[in-house]
C-alpha positions as CSV (number, residue, x, y, z in Angstrom):
1,M,96.7,76.8,137.9
2,L,96.3,73.8,135.7
3,D,95.0,71.0,136.7
4,I,97.9,68.9,134.6
5,E,96.7,65.9,136.0
6,R,92.8,66.2,135.4
7,L,93.4,67.3,131.8
8,R,95.8,64.2,131.1
9,E,93.2,61.5,132.0
10,E,90.5,64.0,130.1
11,T,92.6,63.5,127.0
12,P,93.1,59.4,125.9
13,G,95.9,59.4,124.0
14,C,98.0,60.8,127.1
15,S,97.7,57.1,128.1
16,E,99.8,55.8,124.6
17,V,101.5,58.1,123.2
18,I,104.1,61.1,124.0
19,H,102.8,63.5,121.7
20,F,104.2,66.5,120.2
21,N,103.0,66.6,116.8
22,N,100.1,69.6,117.9
23,A,100.6,71.7,115.5
24,G,99.7,69.0,112.8
25,A,97.0,67.7,114.5
26,A,96.2,67.8,118.8
27,L,94.8,64.9,120.7
28,M,91.2,65.2,121.5
29,P,89.7,65.6,125.0
30,R,87.4,63.1,125.7
31,P,84.1,65.9,126.5
32,V,85.1,66.9,122.3
33,L,85.8,62.5,121.2
34,E,82.1,62.1,123.0
35,A,80.5,64.5,121.0
36,V,82.0,63.7,117.9
37,V,80.9,60.2,117.9
38,D,77.6,60.5,120.0
39,H,76.5,62.3,116.8
40,L,78.0,59.7,114.5
41,E,75.6,57.0,116.7
42,L,72.9,59.3,116.4
43,E,73.4,59.5,112.8
44,A,73.6,55.7,111.8
45,R,70.7,55.4,114.2
46,I,68.3,57.5,112.9
47,G,69.5,59.4,109.7
48,G,71.7,61.6,109.0
49,Y,69.6,64.8,107.9
50,E,67.4,63.6,110.9
51,A,70.2,63.9,113.2
52,H,71.3,67.1,112.0
53,D,67.3,68.3,112.6
54,A,67.7,67.2,115.7
55,A,71.1,68.9,116.8
56,L,70.7,72.6,115.5
57,D,71.0,73.8,118.7
58,K,74.4,72.3,119.5
59,V,75.0,73.3,115.5
60,E,74.2,77.0,116.0
61,H,76.1,76.7,119.4
62,T,79.3,76.1,117.5
63,Y,79.6,79.3,115.7
64,Q,78.5,81.1,119.3
65,A,81.6,79.2,120.8
66,V,84.0,80.5,117.7
67,A,83.3,84.0,118.2
68,R,83.2,83.9,121.7
69,L,86.7,82.2,121.8
70,I,88.3,85.1,119.1
71,G,86.3,88.1,120.1
72,A,83.4,88.0,116.6
73,E,80.1,88.4,116.6
74,P,78.2,84.7,115.6
75,D,77.2,85.8,112.1
76,E,81.1,86.7,111.1
77,I,81.9,83.2,111.4
78,A,81.3,80.8,108.9
79,L,82.2,77.6,109.2
80,V,84.2,75.2,106.2
81,E,86.2,71.6,106.3
82,N,89.6,73.4,107.2
83,A,91.9,76.0,107.4
84,T,92.9,76.4,103.9
85,R,89.2,76.6,102.5
86,A,88.5,78.7,105.1
87,W,91.4,80.9,103.5
88,D,91.1,80.3,100.1
89,M,87.0,81.3,100.4
90,A,88.3,84.8,102.2
91,F,91.6,85.6,99.5
92,Y,89.7,84.5,96.5
93,S,86.5,86.8,97.1
94,I,88.9,89.8,97.0
95,P,88.8,91.4,93.4
96,F,91.9,91.7,92.3
97,Q,93.2,93.9,89.6
98,P,96.8,94.1,87.6
99,G,99.1,96.0,89.0
100,D,97.5,95.6,92.4
101,R,99.9,94.2,95.3
102,I,99.5,91.6,97.8
103,L,102.2,91.9,100.5
104,T,103.5,88.8,102.3
105,S,105.6,87.3,105.1
106,V,109.3,85.3,104.3
107,S,107.6,82.8,106.4
108,E,104.8,82.5,104.4
109,Y,103.1,78.8,104.1
110,A,102.9,77.8,101.0
111,S,99.2,76.5,100.3
112,N,98.9,80.8,100.5
113,V,101.5,81.1,97.8
114,I,100.5,78.9,95.4
115,S,97.6,80.3,95.7
116,F,99.1,84.2,95.7
117,L,100.9,82.9,92.8
118,Q,97.9,82.0,90.7
119,V,96.0,85.2,91.2
120,A,98.9,87.2,90.1
121,R,98.8,84.9,87.0
122,K,95.1,85.7,85.9
123,T,94.8,88.7,86.9
124,G,98.5,90.4,87.0
125,A,98.7,91.7,90.5
126,V,102.2,91.4,92.3
127,V,103.4,89.6,95.2
128,E,106.0,90.7,97.7
129,V,107.6,89.5,100.6
130,V,108.1,92.3,103.5
131,P,111.6,91.6,105.2
132,N,112.2,90.3,108.7
133,D,113.4,92.3,110.9
134,E,116.4,91.8,113.3
135,H,114.1,88.7,114.9
136,G,113.7,87.0,112.2
137,Q,110.2,88.2,112.2
138,L,107.9,90.6,109.3
139,S,109.6,94.1,109.9
140,V,106.6,95.9,110.8
141,E,108.9,99.7,109.4
142,A,109.1,97.8,106.3
143,L,106.5,96.8,105.8
144,R,104.8,100.8,106.4
145,A,107.5,102.1,104.1
146,M,106.1,99.2,101.2
147,L,102.5,100.4,101.2
148,D,101.0,102.9,98.6
149,E,98.2,103.0,96.6
150,R,98.3,99.7,95.2
151,V,98.3,97.5,97.8
152,K,95.6,95.3,98.2
153,L,96.0,93.1,100.5
154,I,98.7,92.2,103.1
155,A,98.5,88.7,104.0
156,V,100.5,86.8,106.7
157,S,100.5,83.4,108.8
158,H,100.4,84.3,112.1
159,I,102.4,81.1,113.3
160,P,104.7,79.8,110.9
161,T,104.5,76.2,109.8
162,N,107.9,75.8,110.2
163,G,109.4,77.0,113.8
164,G,107.6,79.1,117.2
165,L,108.1,82.4,116.3
166,I,104.8,84.6,116.7
167,Q,104.3,87.4,114.1
168,P,103.8,90.7,115.8
169,A,99.6,90.8,113.9
170,E,98.1,93.2,115.9
171,E,101.2,96.0,115.4
172,I,100.8,94.7,111.6
173,G,96.6,95.6,112.1
174,R,97.8,99.1,112.9
175,V,99.7,99.5,110.0
176,A,97.1,98.0,107.5
177,R,94.0,100.0,109.5
178,E,96.2,103.1,108.5
179,A,96.5,102.3,105.5
180,G,92.8,101.1,104.7
181,V,94.2,97.5,103.2
182,L,92.9,94.6,103.8
183,Y,94.9,92.8,106.4
184,L,94.0,88.8,106.0
185,L,95.5,86.9,109.2
186,D,96.2,82.8,108.7
187,A,95.8,81.7,112.6
188,C,95.8,78.0,111.8
189,Q,98.3,77.8,114.2
190,S,97.5,80.2,117.2
191,V,93.9,79.7,118.0
192,G,93.7,77.6,120.8
193,Q,97.8,77.7,121.4
194,I,98.0,81.7,122.0
195,P,95.3,84.7,123.0
196,V,93.4,85.3,119.7
197,D,91.4,88.5,119.3
198,V,90.2,90.0,116.4
199,R,89.3,93.0,117.2
200,A,92.7,93.7,118.9
201,I,94.9,92.9,116.3
202,G,92.5,94.5,113.5
203,C,92.5,91.6,111.3
204,D,89.4,91.6,108.2
205,M,89.6,88.4,107.4
206,L,91.5,85.6,109.7
207,S,91.6,81.3,108.9
208,A,91.9,78.6,110.9
209,T,91.5,75.3,111.7
210,G,89.4,73.3,115.1
211,R,92.4,70.0,114.7
212,K,95.8,71.6,116.0
213,Y,96.1,73.4,118.9
214,L,92.4,73.8,119.0
215,R,92.2,70.1,120.1
216,G,88.9,69.7,117.9
217,P,88.1,66.8,115.4
218,R,89.6,66.6,111.9
219,G,87.8,68.0,108.7
220,T,86.6,71.3,110.6
221,G,87.8,74.9,110.2
222,F,86.6,78.4,110.6
223,L,86.5,81.6,109.0
224,Y,86.0,85.5,110.4
225,V,85.0,87.8,108.0
226,R,84.3,91.8,110.0
227,R,80.8,92.2,109.8
228,S,80.9,95.7,107.2
229,L,83.0,93.7,105.0
230,V,81.2,90.5,104.3
231,P,78.6,92.4,102.0
232,Q,81.7,93.6,99.4
233,L,82.9,89.7,99.0
234,E,80.7,87.5,96.9
235,P,82.8,84.1,97.2
236,V,83.8,82.2,94.1
237,L,81.7,79.3,94.7
238,L,78.4,79.3,95.8
239,D,74.8,77.0,96.8
240,L,71.3,77.1,97.7
241,H,73.3,77.5,101.2
242,A,75.0,80.5,100.5
243,A,72.3,82.2,98.3
244,T,69.1,82.2,97.5
245,W,67.5,81.6,93.8
246,V,64.9,84.3,94.1
247,A,63.9,84.1,90.4
248,P,64.2,82.4,86.9
249,D,67.8,84.9,86.3
250,R,68.6,85.8,89.4
251,Y,70.0,84.7,93.0
252,E,71.0,86.5,96.3
253,V,74.0,86.1,98.4
254,R,73.2,86.0,102.3
255,G,74.3,88.7,104.0
256,D,76.6,86.9,107.1
257,A,79.4,85.4,107.0
258,R,77.8,81.9,105.9
259,R,78.0,82.7,102.3
260,F,81.4,81.2,102.7
261,E,80.4,78.0,103.5
262,N,77.9,74.8,101.3
263,W,75.1,73.1,101.8
264,E,76.9,69.9,103.0
265,S,79.2,69.8,105.5
266,Y,80.4,66.6,108.8
267,V,77.8,67.8,111.6
268,A,79.4,65.6,113.9
269,G,82.9,67.3,113.5
270,R,81.2,70.9,113.6
271,I,79.4,70.6,117.0
272,G,83.0,68.5,118.0
273,L,84.7,72.2,117.1
274,G,82.5,73.8,118.9
275,V,83.0,71.1,122.2
276,A,86.7,72.4,121.2
277,A,86.6,75.8,121.6
278,D,84.1,75.7,124.7
279,Y,87.0,73.2,126.1
280,A,89.5,75.5,125.3
281,L,88.0,78.6,127.6
282,S,87.5,76.7,130.1
283,V,91.0,75.5,130.5
284,G,91.7,79.1,129.9
285,I,93.7,80.5,127.3
286,E,96.1,82.7,128.6
287,E,96.8,79.8,130.8
288,G,96.9,77.5,128.5
289,A,99.3,79.0,126.3
290,A,102.3,80.2,129.7
291,R,102.0,76.6,130.1
292,L,103.1,75.2,126.7
293,R,105.1,78.4,125.9
294,A,107.6,77.4,128.8
295,L,107.1,73.8,127.9
296,A,109.2,74.6,124.7
297,E,111.5,76.8,126.0
298,L,112.4,73.8,128.0
299,L,112.7,71.8,125.1
300,R,114.5,74.5,122.7
301,Q,117.1,74.5,126.0
302,R,117.6,70.7,126.4
303,V,117.8,70.1,122.5
304,A,120.1,72.9,122.0
305,E,123.1,71.0,124.8
306,L,122.9,67.9,122.5
307,P,125.8,67.1,121.2
308,G,125.1,68.5,117.6
309,G,121.8,69.5,118.4
310,R,120.7,73.3,116.3
311,V,117.2,74.8,116.9
312,H,116.1,77.0,114.3
313,D,113.3,78.9,115.9
314,L,113.4,82.8,115.0
315,G,110.9,85.5,116.8
316,K,111.1,87.7,119.6
317,E,108.2,86.1,121.2
318,R,107.9,81.7,120.3
319,G,105.4,79.6,120.7
320,G,104.9,75.9,121.1
321,I,106.9,75.1,118.0
322,V,110.1,73.9,118.3
323,T,111.6,73.0,115.3
324,F,115.7,71.2,115.0
325,T,118.3,69.4,113.5
326,L,121.4,67.0,115.2
327,D,124.4,67.1,113.5
328,G,124.8,63.7,111.2
329,I,121.5,62.6,111.8
330,A,119.1,63.0,108.9
331,P,115.0,64.8,110.4
332,E,113.8,61.1,108.7
333,T,116.0,58.8,110.7
334,I,114.7,61.2,113.9
335,K,111.1,61.1,113.1
336,D,111.4,56.9,112.8
337,Y,113.3,56.4,116.1
338,L,110.8,58.9,117.8
339,A,108.2,56.8,116.7
340,S,109.8,53.3,117.7
341,K,109.7,54.6,121.1
342,R,105.9,56.2,120.8
343,I,107.0,59.8,120.6
344,N,105.1,61.8,118.0
345,V,106.8,64.4,115.8
346,T,107.0,64.7,111.6
347,I,109.5,66.9,109.5
348,S,109.3,70.6,108.1
349,T,110.3,71.2,104.7
350,V,111.7,73.6,102.1
351,A,108.4,72.5,100.1
352,S,106.4,74.4,103.2
353,T,108.0,77.5,104.0
354,R,110.6,77.9,100.9
355,F,111.2,81.9,100.7
356,D,112.5,81.4,104.9
357,M,114.3,77.9,104.3
358,E,116.0,78.5,101.6
359,A,117.1,81.9,103.0
360,R,118.4,79.8,106.2
361,G,120.1,76.9,104.0
362,L,117.2,74.9,105.9
363,D,116.3,71.6,103.3
364,K,114.4,69.3,106.2
365,I,114.2,69.6,110.0
366,V,112.3,67.8,112.6
367,R,109.1,69.5,114.5
368,A,108.5,68.7,117.5
369,S,105.6,70.8,119.1
370,V,104.6,70.9,122.8
371,H,100.8,71.9,124.1
372,Y,99.8,72.1,127.4
373,Y,99.0,68.7,128.3
374,N,102.9,67.8,127.6
375,T,104.8,67.5,130.8
376,E,108.8,67.5,131.9
377,E,108.6,63.8,132.3
378,E,107.4,63.5,128.6
379,I,110.4,66.0,127.6
380,D,113.0,64.1,129.7
381,A,111.5,60.4,127.8
382,F,111.8,63.1,124.2
383,I,115.6,63.7,125.2
384,D,116.6,60.3,126.3
385,A,115.7,58.9,123.0
386,L,117.6,61.4,121.3
387,V,120.9,60.7,123.3
388,D,119.9,56.9,122.7
389,L,120.0,57.7,119.0
390,R,123.0,59.5,118.8
391,R,124.9,56.7,120.8
392,Q,123.5,53.7,118.6
393,G,123.9,56.0,115.4
394,P,121.1,55.7,112.6
395,E,121.6,52.1,112.1
396,A,119.6,51.9,115.1
397,V,116.6,52.5,113.0
398,H,117.8,50.6,109.8
399,R,117.1,47.7,113.0
400,L,114.3,49.1,114.3
401,M,112.4,49.1,110.9
402,A,113.6,45.7,109.5
403,E,112.1,44.1,113.4
404,R,109.1,46.3,112.5
405,A,108.7,44.6,108.8
406,G,109.5,41.0,109.4
407,K,106.9,40.9,112.3
408,R,104.3,42.2,109.8
409,K,104.9,39.7,107.6
410,V,104.8,37.0,110.4
């Protein structure tokens, strides 16, 4: 059973804010914070290169910790700047040809779709969206029916940015393996939120970030590439870390997943990422997932009970991201009013998941994302704030913003 009091004591931010923006960047626990700060202080004292040399064992440990977290091997892990860059390094290494088909989900993230469209324009590949099933998740049967010899890649976001939906990643993996099709999973929101095992899922590549549910530092991420696939993918960007210049007219790409890295890196962040993975494992991924999902369901219920409260989450299974609107009150107004009460949320817009939100007639929605260190009392405070906003009206936010502006001028 989770010791919530201890977890909150180890999270400095819990005494400052009600943080329901974990899908943006979660609050770091103290061990992660201390690991990052300690290394930065070491760099300041003895120099960046020298500090890196002194901390090589800690950096190497991160590969082991991340691999353990997702059921991989250390040589299948590359440490990169963020989940987007990790995903890019995998996707842009795939040699697409005219007529190749890329299959993706209705809830796919904008950055990924932009990359699909760019590659399609350059190569003649085709991007196709797999329809949803009755639960609003990717239809595995529709996916199976769409497969043929021209399908080059199945690329799906495990948990979309704009809702609690958890895609059936393992079922998708079984279909991909049966068909012999590459499978790229964007696990940006799922690693640290729910159990993720690359062997059970059956994905060939997986990208993730440190800053979200894993509770690591910003500017960190990682890429998993199945060991047998690594030699078949040459990154579009190489440097003297990813490859070796062995003769005036020849280079050799390294044989492990680190071919997807580059030489310069945020060493303190990499160390912090390893500590974050250790911390997540020590807390217990399944235990943490059960708690945050229970909190999210409670939050959905409480929001739906409000006058004009509309929850917009889809899926047979749902995680810690809760999206909603309040009739007659703009999402920006809700966000600003909650911020005035030291409650953090954000907004998802149609520009981030256009296929999905256009299909549902949504333009902007409030995104409140909980973690295991949040509490039922914080949900009470959140709902009380929304009730206050409903009672006072949007004008209350305008007054608060004007008061803040006046204080800043003074």
